[in-house]
C-alpha positions in Angstrom: 126.4 -42.6 212.1 128.7 -45.5 211.1 130.2 -44.0 208.0 133.9 -44.0 207.5 135.7 -42.6 204.5 139.1 -42.9 203.0 140.6 -40.6 200.3 143.6 -41.1 198.1 144.0 -38.9 195.1 140.7 -38.9 193.2 139.5 -42.2 194.8 137.1 -42.3 197.7 136.3 -45.5 199.7 133.3 -45.2 202.0 132.7 -48.0 204.4 129.3 -48.3 206.2 128.8 -50.7 209.1 125.4 -51.6 210.4 123.6 -49.3 207.9 120.6 -47.3 209.0 118.0 -45.2 207.2 119.9 -42.1 208.1 123.1 -43.6 206.6 121.2 -44.3 203.3 119.8 -40.8 203.3 123.3 -39.4 203.8 124.6 -41.6 201.0 121.8 -40.5 198.7 122.6 -36.9 199.3 126.3 -37.5 198.7 125.7 -39.6 195.5 122.3 -38.6 194.0 122.7 -41.0 191.1 122.4 -44.0 193.4 118.9 -45.5 192.8 116.7 -45.6 195.9 115.9 -49.3 195.3 119.5 -50.1 195.5 119.8 -48.1 198.7 116.8 -50.0 200.1 118.4 -53.3 199.2 121.3 -52.4 201.5 118.9 -52.3 204.5 117.2 -55.7 203.7 118.7 -58.9 205.1 120.4 -61.4 202.8 119.6 -60.2 199.3 120.4 -62.8 196.6 123.8 -62.1 195.0 123.5 -60.0 191.9 125.1 -57.3 189.8 123.0 -54.4 188.6 124.6 -52.0 186.1 123.5 -48.4 185.3 125.1 -45.7 183.2 126.9 -44.2 186.1 127.7 -47.0 188.5 127.3 -50.7 189.3 125.6 -52.1 192.4 126.9 -55.5 193.5 125.5 -57.8 196.2 127.9 -60.5 197.4 127.9 -63.0 200.2 130.8 -64.4 202.1 130.7 -67.7 204.2 131.3 -66.8 207.9 132.6 -69.8 209.9 130.9 -70.6 213.2 133.3 -72.7 215.2 130.8 -73.8 217.8 128.2 -75.0 215.3 130.9 -76.0 212.7 128.8 -74.4 209.9 129.0 -71.4 207.7 126.5 -68.6 207.7 126.2 -66.1 204.8 127.4 -62.5 205.5 126.2 -59.9 203.0 128.2 -57.1 201.6 126.7 -54.5 199.3 129.0 -52.5 197.0 128.6 -49.4 194.9 131.3 -48.7 192.3 131.5 -45.6 190.2 134.3 -43.5 188.7 136.6 -42.8 191.5 134.1 -44.0 194.1 133.5 -47.2 196.0 131.0 -47.8 198.8 130.9 -51.0 200.9 128.0 -51.7 203.2 127.9 -54.6 205.6 127.2 -55.6 209.2 130.7 -55.5 210.4 131.2 -59.3 210.8 133.3 -59.8 207.7 136.7 -60.1 209.2 138.9 -59.9 206.0 137.0 -56.7 204.9 137.4 -55.1 208.3 141.2 -55.9 208.3 141.6 -54.6 204.8 139.8 -51.3 205.6 141.7 -50.9 208.9 145.1 -51.5 207.2 144.2 -48.8 204.6 143.3 -46.4 207.4 146.5 -46.9 209.4 149.1 -47.6 206.7 149.8 -44.9 204.1 151.6 -47.4 201.8 148.7 -49.8 201.9 146.2 -47.0 201.2 148.2 -46.0 198.2 148.4 -49.6 196.9 144.6 -50.1 197.3 143.3 -46.7 196.2 146.1 -45.4 194.1 145.1 -47.1 190.8 141.3 -46.3 190.9 138.0 -47.6 192.2 137.8 -50.7 190.0 141.2 -52.1 191.1 140.1 -51.5 194.7 136.9 -53.5 193.9 139.1 -56.3 192.7 141.2 -56.2 195.8 138.1 -56.4 198.0 136.5 -59.3 196.1 139.9 -61.1 196.0 140.2 -60.7 199.7 136.8 -62.1 200.3 137.4 -65.1 198.0 140.8 -65.9 199.5 139.1 -66.0 203.0 137.2 -69.0 201.8 140.4 -71.2 201.5 140.9 -71.6 205.3 137.2 -72.4 205.7 137.4 -75.2 203.2 140.5 -76.4 204.9 138.6 -76.8 208.2 135.8 -78.7 206.4 138.4 -81.0 204.8 139.9 -81.6 208.2 136.5 -82.7 209.4 136.2 -85.1 206.5 139.7 -86.4 207.1 138.8 -87.0 210.8 135.8 -89.1 209.7 138.0 -91.1 207.3 140.5 -91.9 210.0 137.9 -92.7 212.6 135.5 -94.7 210.4 136.7 -98.1 211.7 137.6 -97.0 215.2 134.9 -94.8 216.7 131.3 -95.7 217.5 128.9 -95.7 214.7 126.7 -93.1 216.3 129.6 -90.7 216.7 130.7 -91.1 213.1 127.2 -90.6 211.8 126.9 -87.4 213.8 130.3 -86.1 212.5 129.3 -87.0 209.0 126.0 -85.2 209.2 127.9 -82.1 210.5 130.4 -82.2 207.7 127.7 -82.7 205.1 125.8 -79.8 206.4 128.9 -77.6 206.3 129.8 -78.5 202.8 126.2 -77.9 201.5 126.1 -74.5 203.3 129.3 -73.3 201.8 128.4 -74.5 198.3 125.0 -72.8 198.6 126.7 -69.5 199.5 129.5 -69.6 196.9 127.7 -70.9 193.9 125.8 -67.6 193.1 129.0 -65.6 193.6 130.5 -67.2 190.5 127.8 -65.7 188.2 128.5 -62.2 189.7 132.2 -62.4 189.1 131.6 -63.6 185.5 129.3 -60.6 185.0 132.2 -58.4 186.0 134.4 -60.1 183.5 131.9 -59.8 180.6 130.6 -56.3 181.4 131.9 -53.2 179.6 131.6 -50.1 181.6 133.6 -46.9 181.3 134.3 -46.8 185.1 135.6 -50.4 185.2 139.1 -50.7 183.7 139.3 -53.1 180.8 142.7 -54.3 181.8 141.1 -56.0 184.8 139.4 -58.6 182.6 142.3 -61.0 183.2 142.0 -60.5 186.9 138.3 -61.1 186.9 139.0 -64.3 185.1 141.5 -65.3 187.7 138.8 -64.8 190.5 136.4 -66.8 188.4 138.9 -69.6 188.2 139.5 -69.4 191.9 135.8 -69.7 192.7 135.4 -72.5 190.2 138.2 -74.4 192.0 136.5 -73.9 195.3 133.2 -75.2 194.0 135.0 -78.2 192.4 136.5 -79.0 195.8 133.1 -78.7 197.5 131.6 -81.0 194.9 134.4 -83.5 195.5 133.8 -83.2 199.2 130.1 -84.0 198.7 131.1 -87.2 196.7 133.6 -88.2 199.4 131.0 -87.8 202.2 128.5 -89.7 200.1 131.0 -92.6 199.7 131.8 -92.5 203.4 128.1 -92.5 204.2 127.6 -95.7 202.1 130.6 -97.3 203.9 129.3 -96.5 207.4 125.8 -97.8 206.3 127.4 -101.1 205.1 129.3 -101.4 208.4 126.2 -100.7 210.4 124.2 -103.2 208.4 126.9 -105.8 208.9 126.9 -105.2 212.7 123.2 -105.5 212.8 123.3 -108.7 210.8 125.8 -110.1 213.3 123.5 -109.2 216.2 120.4 -110.7 214.5 122.4 -113.8 213.7 123.5 -114.3 217.3 120.0 -113.8 218.6 118.6 -116.2 216.0 121.3 -118.8 217.0 120.4 -118.5 220.7 116.8 -118.9 219.9 117.4 -122.0 217.7 119.6 -123.7 220.4 117.0 -123.2 223.1 114.0 -124.4 221.0 114.4 -128.2 221.9 114.7 -127.5 225.6 111.9 -125.0 225.4 109.6 -127.5 223.7 110.4 -130.3 226.2 110.0 -128.0 229.2 106.7 -126.8 227.8 105.3 -130.4 227.3 106.4 -131.7 230.7 105.4 -128.4 232.4 101.7 -128.8 231.5 99.3 -129.3 234.4 98.1 -132.7 233.2 98.8 -136.3 234.1 101.7 -137.7 232.1 103.0 -141.3 231.9 105.7 -142.3 234.4 105.6 -138.8 236.0 106.2 -140.4 239.4 109.2 -142.4 238.2 112.7 -140.9 238.4 113.9 -142.3 235.0 111.9 -139.8 232.7 113.8 -136.8 234.2 117.1 -138.3 233.0 115.6 -139.2 229.6 114.2 -135.6 229.2 117.6 -134.1 229.9 119.4 -136.5 227.6 116.9 -135.9 224.8 117.1 -132.1 225.1 120.9 -132.2 225.2 121.0 -134.6 222.2 118.6 -132.4 220.1 120.6 -129.3 220.9 123.9 -131.0 219.9 122.3 -132.2 216.7 121.1 -128.6 215.9 124.7 -127.3 216.5 126.1 -130.1 214.3 123.6 -129.4 211.5 124.3 -125.6 211.6 128.0 -126.2 211.5 127.6 -128.6 208.6 125.7 -126.1 206.6 128.3 -123.4 207.5 125.8 -121.3 209.2 127.7 -121.4 212.5 
């Protein structure tokens, strides 16, 4: 069993880590009004964020971006929440660090437990969601650092390295945006809903969380535009470098054409006039050199060189 429970006054916070069928049966016996479909959703992996309301409680599925430093990408971590009058239940896999710290501080610190649970279950729900959303700020800061590194290295590092870094940053931004975007609808539902077990004075606080999420998504959208602009810039630089290489190879080919033609003609295995006389050798060298010099002069005149 991985069920831990905190009590303060009439408020109970039950925290379940790595939920099992036995945990859900225990929860069903403790709170018979919890629907079996909602309990089953707690055992499935990565349910889509949602908010289901009944007469006696609300069931909320949220996801938090979890930063993987090695892969430099965020993976979604799900948290399922039941909220009723004087009751809150959180169910997760134990990898949500801010939630773990919040519950641990309420366990060990009586003053913190009073602050979190002393005003009711719905203010506790607000504190939990606020903690989860605030945790996204340092993650976005890391992503912005990646983008800043790309901006500073754009004209210094090798193109292949920059392209790789840009692909990693783009993947990270898309992953976070994919996780956070549905959460905004859930928070707005909390703001619009009217339930007797959710305090109405929290409407302004839900609106503040909604604004916070909106700002985060706006930052992510801006990051997408910045990465797109940087991608266009690196494509232009790469194209310019390729053009330079092609131009150089073309120039080398053009300069060697006269000598190649002459060497091909006089290298044929046929009898040619004056082939036994030493003078044609010097004429061939002079002709090849003269043609090459003329090609260089012509390209320079046309400003191709």
